[in-house]
Each structure stands twice: as structure tokens, then as C-alpha cells.
FINULUM-891188 format. One record per residue (C-alpha): residue in three letters; y, x, z. Coordinates in steps of 0.25 Angstrom, whole numbers, plus 5000, padded with zeros to 4 digits. Layout:
! FINULUM-891188
ALAYXZ/...
END
This chain:
! FINULUM-891188
UNK499650694959/UNK499650614971/UNK500550514969/UNK500650544951/UNK501450424945/UNK501650324957/UNK502950264956/UNK503650314970/UNK504750284977/UNK505550374988/UNK506550324998/UNK507350405004/UNK507150494993/UNK508650564996/UNK508050625008/UNK507350725013/UNK505850675014/UNK506150555005/UNK506350664995/UNK505150764998/UNK504350634996/UNK504850604983/UNK504550764978/UNK503150754983/UNK502750604978/UNK503750654965/UNK502650764967/UNK501450724967/UNK501550634953/UNK502450484958/UNK503650444950/UNK504850424962/UNK505950334964/UNK506950424973/UNK507750314984/UNK508850334991/UNK510450314992/UNK510850464988/UNK510750494974/UNK511050664976/UNK509750674986/UNK508850574978/UNK509450654963/UNK509050774968/UNK507550744973/UNK507350674960/UNK507650804952/UNK506650884962/UNK505750784955/UNK505950784941/UNK506250954942/UNK504650954948/UNK504250864937/UNK504150724948/UNK504750604944/UNK505950534953/UNK507050434951/UNK508350424960/UNK509050274964/UNK509650244977/UNK509150144985/UNK509750104998/UNK508250075007/UNK509049965016/UNK509249875002/UNK508049805000/UNK508449764987/UNK508849904982/UNK507449924988/UNK506849824977/UNK507749824967/UNK507449984966/UNK505949964967/UNK506049854956/UNK506649964946/UNK505650074951/UNK504449974947/UNK505049944935/UNK505350084930/UNK504050144933/UNK503050044938/UNK502750014954/UNK503150084967/UNK501750154972/UNK502550254982/UNK503550224991/UNK504250325001/UNK505550285011/UNK506050425014/UNK507250345019/UNK508250395030/UNK508550315041/UNK509750405046/UNK509150385060/UNK510050475071/UNK509550555079/UNK509950655091/UNK510150535101/UNK509250475111/UNK509250335113/UNK509750305126/UNK510850375119/UNK511050315104/UNK511550165100/UNK510550075096/UNK511450085083/UNK511150235080/UNK509750205085/UNK509350095077/UNK509950155064/UNK508850235060/UNK507750125062/UNK508750035055/UNK508750105044/UNK507250145044/UNK506849975046/UNK507449935034/UNK507250065022/UNK505850055026/UNK505849885027/UNK506449865016/UNK505749985007/UNK504649965012/UNK504449825009/UNK505049834996/UNK504049954990/UNK502649854997/UNK503049734993/UNK503149814976/UNK501849914980/UNK500949784984/UNK501449704972/UNK501149804964/UNK499649894968/UNK500349954978/UNK500850074984/UNK501250164996/UNK502350175006/UNK502650295013/UNK503750315024/UNK503950445032/UNK504350435048/UNK504450545059/UNK503650585072/UNK504550525080/UNK504250375076/UNK502850395086/UNK503450525094/UNK504750475098/UNK505750605101/UNK507150595107/UNK508350595100/UNK507950545086/UNK508650405089/UNK508050285083/UNK507450375072/UNK506050375078/UNK506150225080/UNK506350205067/UNK504950305063/UNK504350215072/UNK504650085065/UNK504550145050/UNK503150175054/UNK502750035062/UNK503649995050/UNK502450085040/UNK501250015046/UNK501749865043/UNK502149885030/UNK500649965026/UNK499849855033/UNK500549745027/UNK500649785012/UNK499149875013/UNK498349765005/UNK499349764993/UNK499149924993/UNK500349964999/UNK499950085008/UNK501250125018/UNK501150245026/UNK502450355030/UNK502650515035/UNK502650545047/UNK503650665047/UNK504050775059/UNK505250765053/UNK505250915042/UNK505951025045/UNK506451045030/UNK506950895029/UNK508650925032/UNK508850815042/UNK507550885050/UNK507951035046/UNK509550985053/UNK508950945067/UNK508051085066/UNK509051165061/UNK510251105072/UNK508951135082/UNK508751265079/UNK510451285080/UNK510251245096/UNK509151345098/UNK509451445092/UNK508451495082/UNK508051445069/UNK507751345061/UNK506051375059/UNK506151405075/UNK506351245078/UNK505551205067/UNK504251305075/UNK504851215089/UNK504651105081/UNK503151125075/UNK502751175088/UNK501751075094/UNK501551025079/UNK500051065075/UNK500651115062/UNK501851195070/UNK502851145059/UNK503451025055/UNK502950955041/UNK503950985032/UNK504450885021/UNK503650925008/UNK502250895019/UNK503050745023/UNK503350735008/UNK501650755005/UNK501350685017/UNK501850565010/UNK501550604997/UNK499950595002/UNK500250455007/UNK500650404994/UNK499550454987/UNK498250374986/UNK497550484996/UNK498250415007/UNK497750285001/UNK496950245014/UNK498250255022/UNK499350165026/UNK500050105037/UNK500250245042/UNK500650395042/UNK500350535038/UNK500850625049/UNK501550715043/UNK502050755057/UNK500950925058/UNK500550865068/UNK501650825078/UNK501050705080/UNK499650665081/UNK499050555077/
END
């Protein structure tokens, strides 16, 4: 097991990405503490983990509330020892579907504000905790559009780029305390609910099947497929493990070659 007995917090653990990473962390032996605002979804992820013999606990946490984050972090550490892993999969509630020239400023700014608020509060608190307790790994997720802009994504691509640079700086500032900071760059997995719904709408508009839409999106990638959630979660596990001990302030490119570095 790559993460055996490590204490992990997954912010946004009720979501598709956070839930997938939480399940993968638990599969690899981590004691997972799920944190988000929606209890029912959190309980469902925790139940999945426990059903396969993993360890998971649930707490309602608002990732924009710095005091709440710090209180939760202290509670986790008191219960399970220092936090060694953190994954942030908090939804940014991005607003897409308009060109920037047609979008008002507040709508464009909304996902950027949410992304930076949730990352600033969780990243700073956990990096400080890890630095004081022998180190650890902080992992995030962004999307292709953080580097390769396309129309109609509103402020989401700008938010991805901002988060990536924040994580680079967080990694550079905390590396000497044994804290690594990395992220997975995802193409937007076809089995993630939001992506699946958007692709299905596209299929309906064109009068084709979902699989045909998948092939259309995948045709220009070297692997001819768009990375599924499970593979994104596996990339997060790799970054979180000692196998990636030489990596910080950098990413795992899980785009199937859609972006070539």
C-alpha cells in the first residue's frame, strides 16, 4: 500500500473528483477524513470506503472559513496524529457558457474568487501544520484550460491558472519544511457528472451518441481517450506517495496527451 497509515484530509470529499481521490487514498491504506458542506454525499463516499475495508470519517467544513478549517485540522490531528496528506477537490462553482466579452465581471470573477479563497485557506493552514510536524504532501487538481484557453469557459480557465501558480509558490515556500505541493492536470473526465451532462447535451444537439462525442473529444489526443476519474485519482495517489518524493511545485499531466509538455 502506497499510503499505509497516513492521515489524509480530502476537502470537497463529497464531489466526484474528491470522492474518487478519497476512495483511492483509502484503498492505498490512508485514514481518510472527508470534509465538505454536503453531509449526504459525504456519508455516501465514506460508506463506499468502509464497505471495502477502508477507514473514513466525515465532518462538515466550509473551505472558505479559515477558522473552521483550522479547528477541523486540529481535531483531526488530535484524533489521528499529524496530517500527512491533503487533497483539495472543492468545487469552484464555475460559470461557463458565455464569451468573456458577453459576461459581466462578477460572473467571470466568481470561480476565481472561490478557487483562491478555498485554496488560500486550506493550503496555508495545512502547509503550516505539515511544516510544524515533519512534512507532508498537498495535492490539487486543475484542468487543461489553465494552460490552453478555449472559448466559453468564463473565468474557469483563469481560476485554474491562478491555482497552479499559487501551488507553485506554496511548494517553493514550504519545501524546506518537508512539504511537497503538486497537482493533477485533468482533461475533465467523461464519467464526472458535470462533464457527462455537458457531453450528453452536446450529443443531443448533434443527434449522436455519448460514445461518439467521447471519440470526437478524444480524436486529437495520443491515447484517443479522455482520462477517466479513476485514472485521475491514481495520479493523485502517485503524487501523494513516496514514489514522487522528488516532485514539488509541479504537476502530473493526466490529459492523455491532450497537452504535451
